[in-house]
C-alpha positions as CSV (number, residue, x, y, z in Angstrom):
1,M,-0.8,108.7,25.0
2,N,-3.2,109.6,27.8
3,R,-4.8,106.1,27.5
4,L,-1.4,104.5,27.8
5,L,-0.6,106.5,30.9
6,C,-4.0,105.5,32.4
7,L,-3.4,101.9,31.7
8,L,0.1,102.0,33.2
9,T,-1.3,103.7,36.3
10,M,-3.9,101.0,36.7
11,L,-1.4,98.2,36.3
12,G,0.9,99.8,38.8
13,A,-2.0,100.1,41.3
14,A,-2.9,96.4,40.7
15,G,0.8,95.4,41.3
16,A,0.9,97.4,44.5
17,L,-2.3,95.8,45.7
18,A,-0.9,92.3,45.0
19,D,2.1,93.2,47.2
20,E,-0.2,94.2,50.1
21,P,-0.3,91.8,53.0
22,L,-3.4,89.6,53.0
23,A,-5.9,90.7,55.7
24,V,-6.5,87.7,57.8
25,V,-9.2,87.7,60.6
26,T,-9.6,84.9,63.1
27,T,-12.2,84.2,65.7
28,I,-9.8,83.2,68.5
29,E,-6.3,84.4,69.3
30,T,-4.7,80.9,68.9
31,F,-5.6,80.9,65.3
32,A,-4.2,84.5,65.0
33,D,-0.9,83.3,66.3
34,L,-0.8,80.3,63.9
35,A,-1.7,82.5,61.0
36,R,1.1,85.0,61.8
37,R,3.6,82.1,62.0
38,V,2.7,80.6,58.6
39,G,1.9,83.9,56.9
40,G,4.9,85.9,58.2
41,E,5.3,89.3,56.6
42,K,2.8,88.4,53.9
43,V,-0.2,88.7,56.2
44,R,-1.8,91.2,58.5
45,V,-3.8,89.4,61.3
46,E,-6.5,90.4,63.7
47,S,-8.6,88.4,66.2
48,L,-12.2,89.1,66.8
49,S,-12.0,87.8,70.4
50,R,-9.5,88.0,73.2
51,G,-8.1,84.9,74.9
52,Y,-9.5,85.8,78.3
53,Q,-13.1,85.7,76.9
54,D,-15.5,82.8,76.5
55,P,-15.4,82.3,72.7
56,H,-19.1,81.2,72.8
57,F,-20.1,84.7,73.8
58,V,-18.5,87.7,72.0
59,D,-20.1,91.1,71.6
60,A,-20.9,91.6,67.9
61,R,-19.8,95.2,67.8
62,P,-20.0,97.3,64.6
63,N,-16.3,97.8,64.6
64,L,-15.8,94.1,64.1
65,M,-18.0,94.2,61.0
66,V,-15.6,96.9,59.7
67,T,-12.7,94.5,60.4
68,L,-14.4,91.7,58.5
69,N,-15.4,94.0,55.6
70,R,-11.6,94.4,54.9
71,A,-10.7,90.7,55.3
72,D,-9.3,88.5,52.6
73,L,-9.5,85.4,54.8
74,L,-11.6,84.5,57.9
75,I,-10.4,81.6,60.0
76,R,-13.1,80.3,62.4
77,V,-13.4,77.4,64.9
78,G,-16.7,76.1,63.4
79,L,-18.8,73.4,65.0
80,D,-21.2,76.1,66.0
81,L,-18.8,77.6,68.6
82,E,-19.4,81.1,67.3
83,I,-23.0,80.5,66.2
84,G,-24.3,83.2,68.7
85,W,-22.3,86.1,67.2
86,L,-20.3,85.4,64.1
87,P,-23.1,85.1,61.5
88,L,-24.4,88.5,62.5
89,L,-20.9,90.0,61.9
90,T,-20.3,88.2,58.6
91,Q,-23.7,89.2,57.2
92,G,-23.2,92.8,58.4
93,A,-19.7,93.0,56.9
94,R,-21.0,92.8,53.3
95,N,-17.8,91.0,52.2
96,E,-18.6,88.2,49.8
97,K,-15.1,86.8,50.0
98,I,-15.6,85.5,53.6
99,Q,-19.1,84.1,53.4
100,P,-19.4,80.3,54.2
101,G,-18.1,78.2,51.3
102,Q,-16.1,81.0,49.7
103,S,-12.3,80.9,49.3
104,G,-11.9,83.5,52.0
105,D,-13.7,81.3,54.6
106,L,-11.7,78.6,56.4
107,D,-13.5,76.4,58.9
108,A,-10.6,75.0,60.9
109,S,-12.7,72.1,62.3
110,T,-12.5,70.5,58.8
111,L,-8.7,70.1,59.4
112,V,-8.8,68.0,62.5
113,E,-10.4,64.8,63.8
114,V,-13.5,65.9,65.6
115,L,-14.4,64.2,68.9
116,D,-17.6,64.0,70.9
117,V,-19.9,63.9,67.9
118,P,-23.4,63.2,69.4
119,Q,-24.9,59.8,68.4
120,V,-28.4,61.0,69.0
121,K,-30.5,63.8,67.8
122,V,-29.6,67.0,69.7
123,S,-32.2,69.2,71.3
124,R,-32.0,72.3,73.5
125,A,-33.1,70.2,76.5
126,M,-29.6,68.6,76.4
127,G,-28.0,72.0,77.0
128,D,-25.2,73.6,74.9
129,V,-24.4,70.4,73.0
130,H,-22.7,70.9,69.6
131,P,-24.4,68.8,66.9
132,G,-21.2,68.5,64.8
133,G,-18.9,67.6,67.7
134,N,-16.7,69.2,70.4
135,P,-15.2,72.5,69.1
136,H,-12.4,72.9,71.7
137,Y,-9.7,71.3,69.6
138,W,-6.9,73.7,69.0
139,L,-4.5,73.0,71.8
140,P,-2.9,69.5,71.2
141,P,0.2,69.7,68.9
142,V,-1.2,67.3,66.3
143,N,-4.2,69.5,65.8
144,A,-2.2,72.8,65.8
145,V,0.1,71.4,63.1
146,R,-2.9,70.4,61.0
147,I,-4.5,73.8,61.4
148,A,-1.3,75.6,60.6
149,R,-0.9,73.4,57.4
150,G,-4.5,74.2,56.4
151,I,-3.9,77.9,56.9
152,A,-0.7,77.7,54.7
153,E,-2.6,75.9,52.0
154,R,-5.4,78.4,52.0
155,L,-2.9,81.3,51.9
156,K,-1.3,79.7,48.9
157,Q,-4.6,79.4,47.2
158,L,-5.3,83.1,47.8
159,R,-1.8,84.2,46.8
160,P,-0.2,81.6,44.5
161,G,2.8,83.7,43.9
162,D,3.9,83.4,47.5
163,A,3.4,79.7,47.8
164,A,7.0,78.9,48.4
165,Y,7.2,81.5,51.1
166,F,4.1,80.0,52.9
167,D,5.5,76.5,52.6
168,A,8.8,77.6,54.2
169,Q,7.0,79.4,57.0
170,F,5.0,76.3,57.8
171,Q,8.1,74.1,57.8
172,K,9.7,76.5,60.2
173,F,6.7,76.2,62.6
174,L,6.7,72.4,62.2
175,A,10.4,72.2,63.0
176,E,9.9,74.1,66.2
177,V,7.0,71.8,67.2
178,K,9.2,68.8,66.6
179,Q,12.1,70.3,68.6
180,R,9.9,70.9,71.6
181,A,7.9,67.7,71.4
182,P,10.3,65.4,73.4
183,A,10.3,67.8,76.3
184,W,6.5,68.0,76.2
185,E,6.2,64.3,76.1
186,A,8.5,63.9,79.1
187,R,6.4,66.4,81.1
188,A,3.2,64.7,80.0
189,K,4.2,61.2,81.0
190,P,3.6,61.5,84.7
191,L,0.1,62.9,84.0
192,A,-1.1,59.6,82.3
193,G,-3.9,58.0,84.2
194,L,-4.6,61.2,86.3
195,K,-8.3,61.4,87.1
196,V,-9.9,64.9,86.8
197,V,-13.3,66.6,86.8
198,T,-13.8,69.5,84.4
199,Y,-16.2,72.4,84.7
200,H,-17.3,72.4,81.0
201,R,-16.9,69.6,78.5
202,S,-14.1,71.4,76.8
203,W,-10.9,69.5,77.6
204,I,-11.5,66.2,75.9
205,Y,-8.8,66.9,73.2
206,V,-6.2,67.7,75.8
207,T,-7.1,64.8,78.2
208,R,-7.0,62.4,75.2
209,W,-3.6,63.8,74.2
210,L,-2.2,63.5,77.7
211,K,-4.0,60.2,78.6
212,I,-5.9,61.8,81.5
213,E,-9.2,60.3,82.6
214,E,-12.2,62.6,82.8
215,V,-14.4,61.3,85.6
216,G,-17.2,63.8,85.5
217,Y,-18.3,67.4,84.9
218,V,-19.4,70.2,87.2
219,E,-22.1,71.1,84.5
220,N,-24.4,68.1,84.2
221,K,-25.7,69.8,81.0
222,P,-23.2,71.9,79.0
223,G,-23.8,75.6,79.5
224,V,-26.5,75.1,82.1
225,A,-26.0,75.8,85.9
226,P,-25.7,72.4,87.7
227,S,-28.4,71.2,90.0
228,P,-27.7,70.6,93.7
229,V,-28.5,66.9,93.2
230,H,-25.9,66.6,90.5
231,L,-23.3,68.4,92.6
232,A,-23.9,66.1,95.5
233,E,-23.5,63.0,93.3
234,L,-20.4,64.5,91.7
235,I,-18.8,65.0,95.2
236,T,-19.5,61.4,96.1
237,L,-18.1,60.2,92.8
238,M,-14.9,62.3,93.3
239,Q,-14.4,61.0,96.8
240,G,-14.9,57.4,95.6
241,Q,-12.5,57.8,92.6
242,G,-9.9,59.8,94.5
243,V,-10.2,62.8,92.1
244,K,-8.0,65.7,93.3
245,K,-8.3,68.2,90.5
246,I,-11.1,70.2,88.9
247,L,-10.1,72.0,85.6
248,V,-11.9,75.3,85.1
249,E,-11.3,77.8,82.3
250,E,-10.3,81.2,83.6
251,F,-13.4,83.0,82.3
252,F,-15.9,80.7,84.2
253,N,-17.2,81.6,87.7
254,H,-15.0,79.5,90.0
255,S,-17.3,79.6,93.1
256,I,-19.3,76.5,92.3
257,A,-16.2,74.5,91.4
258,E,-14.5,75.7,94.6
259,T,-17.4,74.5,96.7
260,V,-17.3,71.1,95.1
261,A,-13.5,70.9,95.5
262,N,-13.6,71.8,99.1
263,K,-16.2,69.1,99.9
264,A,-14.5,66.5,97.8
265,G,-11.0,67.2,99.1
266,A,-9.7,68.4,95.7
267,K,-8.2,71.6,94.2
268,V,-9.4,73.8,91.4
269,L,-6.9,74.4,88.6
270,S,-7.6,77.7,86.7
271,M,-6.8,76.7,83.2
272,P,-5.9,79.0,80.3
273,S,-7.5,77.8,77.1
274,D,-6.4,80.3,74.4
275,V,-3.5,82.5,73.5
276,G,-4.0,85.8,75.5
277,A,-5.8,84.1,78.4
278,R,-3.0,85.6,80.5
279,P,-0.6,88.5,79.6
280,E,2.4,86.1,79.5
281,I,0.7,83.7,77.0
282,K,1.6,85.3,73.8
283,S,1.8,82.3,71.5
284,W,0.4,78.8,71.0
285,F,3.8,77.5,72.3
286,D,3.3,79.5,75.5
287,L,-0.2,78.1,75.8
288,V,1.0,74.5,75.7
289,E,3.7,75.3,78.3
290,A,1.2,77.0,80.6
291,V,-1.3,74.1,80.4
292,L,1.4,71.5,81.1
293,T,2.7,73.5,84.0
294,Q,-0.7,74.0,85.6
295,L,-1.6,70.3,85.3
296,A,1.7,69.3,86.9
297,R,0.9,71.2,90.1
């Protein structure tokens, strides 16, 4: 009788555990929003970084290891964006489920068409060049849909009993994207052909989506302070091409870009690049709206 009661208790505990929300951890807030949308009440989501931070540089604090230790699924940008901090956290978390290649590890870059893949051997002399391609891919709608679908598929793999629920949640997200798409396309149409300079080479997915032409970059080498010679050449280029906008993420120092803009007769646009970059940007939908609004100014 005691054995039977023990067995029933263990089965009850296992059932309760199966009903617990999956613990999902993401490296950026945009992925956290997408995970909440497709996971609904079946997931509990935390982001390791904040949207106002440069995702290349996140402080690998011990409390983040604790968060990862409890994770059922880790969703990361990949393409070495988090190379300076995430491996330290995942190793310290002592959670086999989220190690690279395991079912609890989702590299979202595998879900999209990667741009800017170097055609030559990469060296540190080239600056912060990502050997696998450009990792700033999450903003265009086509990529967000692919990422959301990939998250739903992985959640279904981890919790097969809730597959129908995750499918329904993804379809709900997809329907809202389709509903908003015509208005976004109308707002984007006047931007086609616009010439811009960006601070860091991180807007290529957005400029391709909106058919904007990137003329140059404030950084002549990614992640390296620009030389005076390069800035002088950039100013001359902008004047010759009639470039009137420099796009700069909000976490970068704007002073160099402002100097270039003043001399070239242009304006600096402070650009949000992730959910949470500003208090009012609480979702991926808000992020798309904010970027389109800023570019239209």
